[in-house]
C-alpha positions as CSV (number, residue, x, y, z in Angstrom):
1,X,121.7,200.4,162.4
2,X,120.6,204.3,161.3
3,X,117.2,204.9,161.0
4,X,116.1,206.0,157.5
5,X,112.4,206.9,158.9
6,X,110.9,210.2,157.7
7,X,107.3,211.1,157.9
8,X,105.3,208.8,160.0
9,X,103.5,206.1,158.0
10,X,99.7,206.3,158.2
11,X,98.1,203.5,160.3
12,X,94.8,204.2,159.4
13,X,92.0,201.5,159.6
14,X,91.2,202.4,156.1
15,X,94.5,201.7,154.4
16,X,94.0,198.6,152.2
17,X,97.4,196.8,153.4
18,X,96.0,196.4,157.3
19,X,95.5,192.8,157.8
20,X,92.1,192.5,159.9
21,X,90.8,189.8,162.4
22,X,87.8,187.5,162.6
23,X,89.0,185.8,165.9
24,X,86.4,185.1,168.5
25,X,88.7,185.2,172.0
26,X,86.0,184.0,173.8
27,X,85.1,180.5,171.4
28,X,86.2,177.2,173.2
29,X,88.5,176.8,170.8
30,X,90.4,179.7,171.3
31,X,90.3,178.8,174.9
32,X,91.2,175.7,174.4
33,X,94.6,176.3,172.1
34,X,95.6,179.2,174.6
35,X,95.5,176.3,177.4
36,X,97.3,173.9,175.4
37,X,100.4,176.6,174.1
38,X,100.7,178.1,177.9
39,X,101.2,174.5,178.9
40,X,103.8,173.7,176.6
41,X,105.5,177.1,177.5
42,X,105.4,176.3,181.1
43,X,107.5,173.2,179.9
44,X,110.3,175.1,177.7
45,X,110.6,177.5,180.8
46,X,110.9,175.1,183.7
47,X,113.3,173.3,181.1
48,X,115.4,176.3,180.5
49,X,115.3,176.9,184.4
50,X,116.8,173.7,184.8
51,X,119.6,173.4,182.0
52,X,120.7,177.4,183.6
53,X,121.9,175.4,186.6
54,X,124.3,174.2,185.1
55,X,126.4,171.7,187.2
56,X,124.3,172.4,190.1
57,X,124.8,174.0,193.3
58,X,127.9,172.1,194.6
59,X,129.6,173.0,191.3
60,X,128.6,176.9,191.5
61,X,129.7,176.3,195.0
62,X,133.4,174.9,194.0
63,X,134.0,177.5,191.5
64,X,133.1,180.6,194.1
65,X,135.9,179.1,196.7
66,X,138.2,179.2,193.7
67,X,137.4,183.3,193.5
68,X,135.6,183.3,190.4
69,X,132.1,183.8,189.1
70,X,130.4,181.2,187.4
71,X,129.3,181.6,183.6
72,X,126.1,183.2,183.7
73,X,127.5,185.5,186.5
74,X,130.0,186.4,184.1
75,X,127.6,187.3,181.4
76,X,125.1,189.5,183.3
77,X,128.2,191.3,184.4
78,X,129.7,191.8,181.3
79,X,126.6,192.6,179.1
80,X,124.1,195.8,179.2
81,X,121.1,194.7,181.6
82,X,118.1,192.9,180.0
83,X,120.0,192.3,176.5
84,X,121.0,188.9,176.8
85,X,119.4,186.6,173.6
86,X,120.6,183.1,174.6
87,X,121.1,180.7,171.7
88,X,121.7,176.9,171.7
89,X,120.5,176.2,175.7
90,X,119.1,172.9,174.2
91,X,122.2,171.8,173.0
92,X,123.4,168.1,174.3
93,X,119.7,168.1,176.4
94,X,119.3,164.5,176.8
95,X,122.6,163.3,175.6
96,X,125.4,162.2,177.3
97,X,123.5,160.7,180.1
98,X,126.4,158.0,180.4
99,X,128.8,160.5,181.5
100,X,126.2,162.7,183.8
101,X,124.8,164.6,180.7
102,X,126.3,168.1,179.6
103,X,123.6,170.9,180.6
104,X,123.9,173.5,177.9
105,X,126.8,171.5,176.0
106,X,128.9,173.2,178.8
107,X,129.3,176.5,176.9
108,X,126.9,179.8,177.2
109,X,126.4,181.4,173.8
110,X,124.1,184.3,172.6
111,X,123.9,187.8,171.2
112,X,124.3,190.8,173.8
113,X,124.7,194.3,174.0
114,X,127.8,196.0,175.3
115,X,127.6,199.9,175.6
116,X,124.6,199.3,173.1
117,X,126.9,197.4,170.4
118,X,125.7,193.9,169.7
119,X,128.2,191.3,170.5
120,X,128.1,187.5,170.1
121,X,129.2,186.0,173.5
122,X,130.7,182.2,173.9
123,X,131.3,181.6,177.6
124,X,132.4,177.8,178.9
125,X,130.4,176.6,181.6
126,X,133.3,175.3,184.4
127,X,130.5,174.1,186.4
128,X,129.8,171.5,184.0
129,X,132.8,168.8,183.7
130,X,135.0,171.7,184.5
131,X,133.9,173.0,180.9
132,X,135.2,170.6,179.0
133,X,134.6,170.2,175.3
134,X,132.0,167.4,174.1
135,X,131.0,166.7,170.6
136,X,128.3,169.2,170.9
137,X,130.4,171.7,172.6
138,X,132.8,172.1,169.4
139,X,129.3,172.6,167.6
140,X,127.8,174.6,169.6
141,X,130.9,176.9,169.6
142,X,131.3,176.7,165.6
143,X,127.5,177.6,165.3
144,X,127.9,180.7,167.6
145,X,130.9,181.5,165.5
146,X,129.3,180.9,161.9
147,X,126.3,182.8,162.9
148,X,129.2,185.8,164.0
149,X,131.0,184.9,160.6
150,X,127.5,185.4,158.5
151,X,126.4,188.9,160.0
152,X,130.3,190.0,161.1
153,X,128.9,190.3,164.8
154,X,132.1,191.1,167.2
155,X,132.8,188.2,169.4
156,X,133.7,187.7,173.1
157,X,135.2,184.6,174.3
158,X,134.6,184.1,177.8
159,X,137.3,180.8,178.6
160,X,137.1,178.7,181.7
161,X,137.5,175.0,180.2
162,X,139.7,172.0,181.0
163,X,140.0,171.3,177.5
164,X,138.7,168.2,175.6
165,X,136.5,165.5,177.3
166,X,138.6,162.6,176.6
167,X,136.5,159.8,176.9
168,X,134.8,161.1,173.8
169,X,138.0,162.7,172.0
170,X,137.9,160.8,168.4
171,X,134.2,162.4,168.5
172,X,136.0,165.7,169.3
173,X,139.0,166.4,167.5
174,X,139.4,165.3,163.9
175,X,136.7,166.3,161.6
176,X,135.4,169.8,160.1
177,X,132.9,170.1,162.7
178,X,134.8,169.0,165.2
179,X,137.5,171.1,167.8
180,X,140.0,172.5,165.3
181,X,137.8,174.2,163.4
182,X,137.0,176.6,166.2
183,X,140.8,178.0,165.7
184,X,140.2,178.4,162.1
185,X,136.7,180.1,162.3
186,X,138.7,182.5,164.7
187,X,141.6,183.0,162.0
188,X,138.7,183.5,159.4
189,X,136.7,186.1,161.5
190,X,140.1,187.9,162.0
191,X,140.8,188.1,158.4
192,X,137.1,189.2,157.9
193,X,138.0,192.2,160.3
194,X,135.3,191.0,162.9
195,X,136.7,191.9,166.1
196,X,137.1,189.2,168.3
197,X,138.4,189.5,172.5
198,X,139.0,186.7,174.6
199,X,139.0,186.7,178.5
200,X,141.1,183.5,180.5
201,X,139.2,183.3,183.3
202,X,139.9,179.9,184.5
203,X,141.9,177.1,182.7
204,X,142.9,177.1,179.1
205,X,144.9,174.2,178.6
206,X,146.2,172.1,175.1
207,X,145.2,172.7,171.9
208,X,142.6,175.3,173.7
209,X,145.5,177.2,174.2
210,X,144.7,178.4,170.7
211,X,141.5,180.4,170.9
212,X,142.5,183.4,173.0
213,X,145.9,183.7,171.1
214,X,144.3,184.1,167.9
215,X,142.2,186.8,169.0
216,X,142.1,190.5,168.7
217,X,142.6,191.1,172.6
218,X,143.8,188.7,175.3
219,X,143.0,189.2,179.0
220,X,143.6,186.9,182.0
221,X,142.8,187.0,185.8
222,X,145.4,185.9,188.4
223,X,145.1,182.5,189.3
224,X,144.3,181.4,185.6
225,X,146.2,179.1,184.0
226,X,147.1,179.1,180.0
227,X,149.5,176.4,178.8
228,X,149.6,173.5,176.1
229,X,150.5,171.2,178.9
230,X,149.6,171.3,182.2
231,X,152.3,170.4,184.7
232,X,151.8,166.9,185.4
233,X,152.4,166.1,181.5
234,X,155.0,168.3,181.5
235,X,156.3,166.4,184.3
236,X,155.3,163.4,182.2
237,X,156.8,164.4,179.0
238,X,160.3,165.9,179.9
239,X,160.9,165.3,183.5
240,X,160.7,168.8,184.1
241,X,158.6,169.5,187.6
242,X,157.2,173.3,187.8
243,X,154.2,175.0,189.4
244,X,151.2,175.7,187.2
245,X,151.7,179.7,188.0
246,X,155.4,179.1,187.1
247,X,154.3,177.3,184.0
248,X,151.4,179.5,182.3
249,X,150.0,182.1,185.0
250,X,148.7,185.3,184.0
251,X,151.8,187.0,185.9
252,X,154.4,184.7,183.6
253,X,152.2,185.7,180.3
254,X,151.8,189.5,181.3
255,X,155.1,189.9,181.8
256,X,157.8,187.1,180.3
257,X,155.9,185.3,177.5
258,X,154.1,188.8,176.4
259,X,151.2,186.7,175.1
260,X,148.3,188.5,177.3
261,X,147.6,192.1,176.6
262,X,145.7,192.6,180.1
263,X,146.3,191.1,183.3
264,X,143.3,191.5,185.9
265,X,143.0,190.8,189.6
266,X,139.9,189.3,189.3
267,X,136.6,188.5,187.1
268,X,134.9,191.6,187.9
269,X,137.7,193.8,186.8
270,X,138.3,191.8,183.9
271,X,134.6,192.1,182.5
272,X,134.9,195.6,183.2
273,X,138.2,196.0,180.9
274,X,135.9,194.3,178.3
275,X,133.3,196.9,178.6
276,X,135.7,199.5,178.5
277,X,137.9,198.5,175.2
278,X,134.4,197.8,173.2
279,X,133.0,201.1,174.0
280,X,136.1,202.6,172.5
281,X,135.7,201.2,168.8
282,X,134.6,202.2,165.6
283,X,132.0,202.1,163.5
284,X,131.7,200.0,159.9
285,X,129.4,200.6,157.0
286,X,125.9,200.2,157.0
287,X,123.8,197.6,156.0
288,X,121.6,197.9,152.7
289,X,118.6,196.8,154.3
290,X,116.2,199.4,154.8
291,X,114.8,200.5,158.4
292,X,112.2,202.9,159.7
293,X,110.9,203.4,163.1
294,X,109.4,200.4,164.2
295,X,105.3,200.1,165.1
296,X,103.7,197.6,167.3
297,X,101.3,195.8,165.4
298,X,98.1,196.4,165.8
299,X,96.5,193.3,167.0
300,X,97.8,192.0,170.6
301,X,100.8,189.6,170.1
302,X,98.9,187.3,173.4
303,X,96.1,186.0,171.1
304,X,98.4,183.9,169.1
305,X,98.0,181.2,171.6
306,X,94.4,181.1,170.9
307,X,94.9,181.5,167.0
308,X,97.3,178.6,166.5
309,X,96.1,175.0,166.4
310,X,98.0,172.0,165.5
311,X,94.8,169.7,164.9
312,X,94.6,168.9,160.8
313,X,90.6,168.8,161.3
314,X,90.7,172.6,162.3
315,X,93.1,174.7,160.1
316,X,93.8,178.1,161.3
317,X,94.7,181.5,159.3
318,X,98.6,182.4,158.8
319,X,97.6,185.8,158.3
320,X,96.0,186.0,161.7
321,X,99.4,185.2,163.0
322,X,100.8,187.6,160.7
323,X,98.6,189.9,161.7
324,X,99.9,190.0,165.3
325,X,103.9,190.0,164.3
326,X,104.0,192.7,161.3
327,X,104.7,196.3,162.0
328,X,101.0,198.1,161.9
329,X,99.7,194.9,160.9
330,X,100.6,196.1,157.6
331,X,101.1,193.3,154.4
332,X,101.2,194.1,151.2
333,X,100.2,190.5,150.0
334,X,101.7,189.4,146.6
335,X,99.7,187.4,143.9
336,X,96.8,187.1,146.8
337,X,94.7,185.1,144.5
338,X,97.3,182.4,142.9
339,X,99.0,179.7,144.7
340,X,97.0,180.6,147.9
341,X,98.4,177.6,150.4
342,X,101.3,179.8,150.4
343,X,101.3,183.5,151.4
344,X,104.2,185.7,149.9
345,X,104.1,189.8,150.5
346,X,105.7,192.6,152.0
347,X,105.9,194.4,155.7
348,X,107.9,195.5,158.3
349,X,108.8,194.0,161.6
350,X,110.5,195.8,164.4
351,X,111.0,198.4,161.5
352,X,112.7,196.2,159.1
353,X,111.6,195.7,155.4
354,X,111.1,192.1,155.3
355,X,109.4,189.6,152.2
356,X,107.5,187.1,154.2
357,X,107.1,183.6,153.0
358,X,104.7,181.5,154.9
359,X,102.5,177.9,154.7
360,X,98.6,179.0,155.2
361,X,96.7,176.1,156.5
362,X,93.3,177.6,155.8
363,X,92.3,175.1,152.7
364,X,91.3,177.1,149.7
365,X,89.6,177.0,146.2
366,X,91.4,176.9,143.2
367,X,91.2,176.6,139.2
368,X,93.5,174.9,137.2
369,X,94.1,175.6,133.5
370,X,91.3,173.7,132.3
371,X,88.9,175.9,134.1
372,X,88.4,173.0,136.6
373,X,87.5,173.9,140.6
374,X,89.2,172.1,143.0
375,X,90.2,172.0,146.9
376,X,93.9,172.4,147.6
377,X,94.9,171.5,151.7
378,X,96.3,173.8,153.6
379,X,99.6,173.3,154.6
380,X,100.5,171.6,150.9
381,X,102.7,173.3,148.3
382,X,100.9,173.4,145.2
383,X,102.6,173.7,141.4
384,X,101.3,177.0,141.7
385,X,102.5,178.5,145.5
386,X,105.7,177.0,144.3
387,X,106.0,179.0,140.8
388,X,104.5,182.1,142.8
389,X,107.1,181.6,145.7
390,X,110.1,181.0,143.6
391,X,109.6,184.4,141.6
392,X,109.1,186.5,144.9
393,X,112.0,184.8,146.6
394,X,113.7,186.3,143.4
395,X,112.0,189.9,143.8
396,X,113.4,190.1,147.1
397,X,116.2,189.4,146.5
398,X,116.4,191.6,143.3
399,X,115.2,194.4,145.6
400,X,117.0,194.0,149.0
401,X,114.7,192.7,151.2
402,X,115.2,190.3,153.7
403,X,113.3,187.5,153.7
404,X,111.4,185.6,156.8
405,X,110.2,182.5,156.5
406,X,107.0,180.7,158.5
407,X,107.0,177.1,158.4
408,X,103.8,175.2,158.9
409,X,103.9,172.6,155.6
410,X,103.0,168.9,155.2
411,X,105.3,168.8,152.0
412,X,104.6,169.0,148.1
413,X,101.4,167.7,146.6
414,X,101.6,164.2,145.1
415,X,99.6,162.1,142.7
416,X,99.0,162.0,139.5
417,X,97.4,165.3,139.0
418,X,100.4,167.4,140.6
419,X,103.1,165.4,138.8
420,X,101.2,166.1,135.7
421,X,101.1,169.8,136.6
422,X,105.4,170.0,137.1
423,X,105.2,169.9,140.9
424,X,108.8,168.7,140.8
425,X,110.2,171.5,138.1
426,X,107.9,173.8,140.4
427,X,109.4,172.8,143.6
428,X,113.3,173.1,141.9
429,X,112.6,176.7,141.1
430,X,111.8,177.2,144.6
431,X,114.5,175.4,146.2
432,X,117.0,177.1,143.5
433,X,115.9,180.7,144.8
434,X,116.1,179.8,148.4
435,X,119.4,178.2,147.8
436,X,121.0,180.8,145.9
437,X,119.4,184.1,147.7
438,X,121.8,186.5,149.1
439,X,119.6,188.5,151.6
440,X,119.4,187.6,155.3
441,X,116.8,184.6,155.5
442,X,115.5,183.7,158.9
443,X,113.4,180.7,159.4
444,X,110.8,180.2,162.2
445,X,109.3,176.6,162.4
446,X,105.7,177.3,164.0
447,X,103.9,173.9,163.5
448,X,105.1,170.7,161.1
449,X,108.0,171.0,158.9
450,X,108.1,167.9,156.9
451,X,109.8,166.3,153.9
452,X,111.2,168.5,151.1
453,X,108.3,171.2,152.2
454,X,111.3,172.1,155.0
455,X,114.0,172.3,152.4
456,X,111.8,174.5,149.8
457,X,111.4,176.6,153.3
458,X,114.7,177.5,153.8
459,X,115.6,175.0,155.9
460,X,118.7,174.8,158.1
461,X,120.6,173.0,155.3
462,X,119.7,176.2,153.2
463,X,121.6,178.6,155.6
464,X,119.1,180.8,156.8
465,X,121.4,183.1,159.3
466,X,118.8,181.6,162.3
467,X,116.2,178.8,162.6
468,X,113.8,179.6,165.7
469,X,110.9,177.0,166.7
470,X,107.9,177.6,168.6
471,X,107.2,174.9,171.0
472,X,104.5,173.5,168.8
473,X,107.0,172.9,165.9
474,X,107.6,169.2,164.5
475,X,110.5,168.2,162.2
476,X,111.2,165.0,160.0
477,X,110.6,163.9,157.0
478,X,106.9,162.9,157.4
479,X,104.2,163.1,160.1
480,X,104.2,160.6,163.1
481,X,100.8,159.0,161.9
482,X,102.3,158.3,158.8
483,X,106.0,157.5,159.5
484,X,104.3,155.0,161.9
485,X,102.3,153.3,159.4
486,X,104.8,152.7,157.0
487,X,107.5,151.7,159.4
488,X,105.2,149.0,160.8
489,X,104.3,147.7,157.4
490,X,107.9,147.1,156.8
491,X,108.4,145.6,159.7
492,X,105.2,143.3,159.3
493,X,106.3,142.1,156.3
494,X,109.5,141.4,157.3
495,X,108.1,138.8,160.5
496,X,105.9,137.3,158.3
497,X,108.7,136.6,155.8
498,X,110.1,134.7,158.8
499,X,107.0,132.9,159.6
500,X,105.8,135.2,162.2
501,X,102.0,136.4,162.0
502,X,100.9,139.5,164.0
503,X,97.7,139.9,165.1
504,X,95.8,143.0,165.2
505,X,96.5,143.3,169.1
506,X,100.4,143.3,168.6
507,X,100.1,145.3,165.3
508,X,98.5,148.2,167.5
509,X,101.5,147.6,170.2
510,X,103.8,147.8,167.6
511,X,102.5,151.2,166.2
512,X,102.3,152.8,169.3
513,X,106.1,151.8,170.1
514,X,106.9,153.0,166.5
515,X,105.1,156.3,166.9
516,X,106.3,157.2,170.4
517,X,110.1,157.5,169.5
518,X,109.1,158.6,166.2
519,X,107.2,161.6,168.0
520,X,110.0,161.9,170.3
521,X,112.6,162.5,167.7
522,X,110.3,165.1,165.8
523,X,110.1,167.2,168.7
524,X,111.4,170.7,168.6
525,X,113.5,170.0,171.9
526,X,115.5,166.9,169.8
527,X,116.3,169.0,167.4
528,X,117.4,171.7,169.6
529,X,119.5,169.2,171.2
530,X,121.8,168.7,168.2
531,X,121.7,172.5,166.8
532,X,119.0,172.4,164.2
533,X,117.2,174.8,166.2
534,X,119.3,177.8,167.6
535,X,116.5,178.9,170.0
536,X,112.7,177.8,170.7
537,X,110.9,180.7,171.2
538,X,107.5,181.6,172.8
539,X,105.4,182.5,170.2
540,X,104.3,185.5,171.7
541,X,108.3,186.7,171.5
542,X,108.1,185.8,167.7
543,X,108.4,189.7,166.2
544,X,111.0,190.1,168.8
545,X,113.2,187.1,168.2
546,X,113.0,188.0,164.3
547,X,113.9,191.7,164.9
548,X,116.5,190.4,166.9
549,X,118.1,188.5,164.1
550,X,117.5,191.4,161.8
551,X,119.5,193.6,163.8
552,X,122.4,191.1,163.8
553,X,122.4,191.1,160.0
554,X,122.5,194.5,159.7
555,X,126.2,194.6,160.9
556,X,127.1,192.4,157.6
557,X,127.0,195.2,154.6
558,X,128.3,193.1,152.1
559,X,125.9,191.7,149.5
560,X,126.8,188.8,146.6
561,X,125.6,189.4,143.3
562,X,122.6,187.4,143.0
563,X,122.8,184.6,140.9
564,X,120.2,181.5,140.1
565,X,121.8,179.5,137.1
566,X,119.5,177.0,135.5
567,X,115.6,177.3,136.4
568,X,113.5,174.4,135.1
569,X,110.8,175.7,132.7
């Protein structure tokens, strides 16, 4: 996207919108938080490395023995150095164990640059069950395509797949988020003018054969195969004996069927050809999102490790996080003295103008309409904060400003006072504004993202362009302690109705067991395995991840008319 910068902004400390800090990096609390987050990130990095091994050393050797590169080796050759931003690496994590697992769901997806142009990469990993499609494989490919559609990102498919994983075919084949949707998306992307290149670099069989042929450019390497039915199935179906090369090899498709545009001798030549094609593309219209020259935050991102605190007994200041993410640590806070448990305001990230909606974890003093003082709990959405956020979101849509949501939310306030104040109406306004928002929305789950608060803060169901999560994220209807307490109470009553009375020790064991299961399901890795989260990010890299997402969003210049429908008053 073109830079619209003029004179560089004044970043003097005297500017009223520069966020300051009161963090003491020598405090015991800061150091304890640092250790806690560093340990969590170490676990995530180790898991990422393990997942990146795909099907393991023997499967890699088998791939090399065929004269083929692995999916990750192909991506490394294809894209500009150090530009691959992987998405969905945790897909299928901990799933399909009865089949030996499916690392990264057997397909690698992510944003990258080719000759500086942003593309979406979708690459089958043939080291994982020959690149077969598990249920989560289809969903991961579709998620990558949906991101490409929303943001108009050119897409490159590196095809090397044995087709549907037959033991689970009923969960891969028929539904709207299953295998067929991939080809439907190919057609929709083409109609939208989103360039698609497919390179067949191994097997491409059965229904999967439609994917490359529905793209703008089809490349194929010698030794690869493209056919609706392989030799064995052809013989079984019609009694015809034919070799794989004669049936659907690169030479046949290049010279007889005319299906492929470029026949290449090997992977390296094929990837070089893709780079050459992309390098010659023209440029489309510029998006309306304002961008100036990026300015680094005035405060060190590394300090985020020490600032964030997951303990409800030690609330942290979300503005300290913002000060280490926003350009120049500058922030124009909207209605700063009203609805203080939600922070709203304007800033820039990576040079892009953005609107911030962030949960404030500090407790705040508030005054109601009758002049009564009350304490508002951090991380809770009150009537005033919901109304403020709804209006702010509408303002951002009116003025074409992308929205960034930073989640650490317990939910909406409950109780008589909250209900009398119209909390449901206020929450509905906020949900309405989020639902109908037409500017790009990006969600970052920092800590808890619970219940209706998750929805109001632009959860996955509300079409954020990207969902990122810190390793500290928690994702559920309610927190683990509350959920375990509720579930145990229900179970105890069920047992008592059946004549079984539990002692205190048995109740504690039941509570601990339920909480362990619940905590496992609220872990961000559980959500990432199911593609509720696109990427678990290092908190230090929050600014870079958001910038990457905004650069992707900038490829789509089309903005629908903003309408909110009926707002409760």
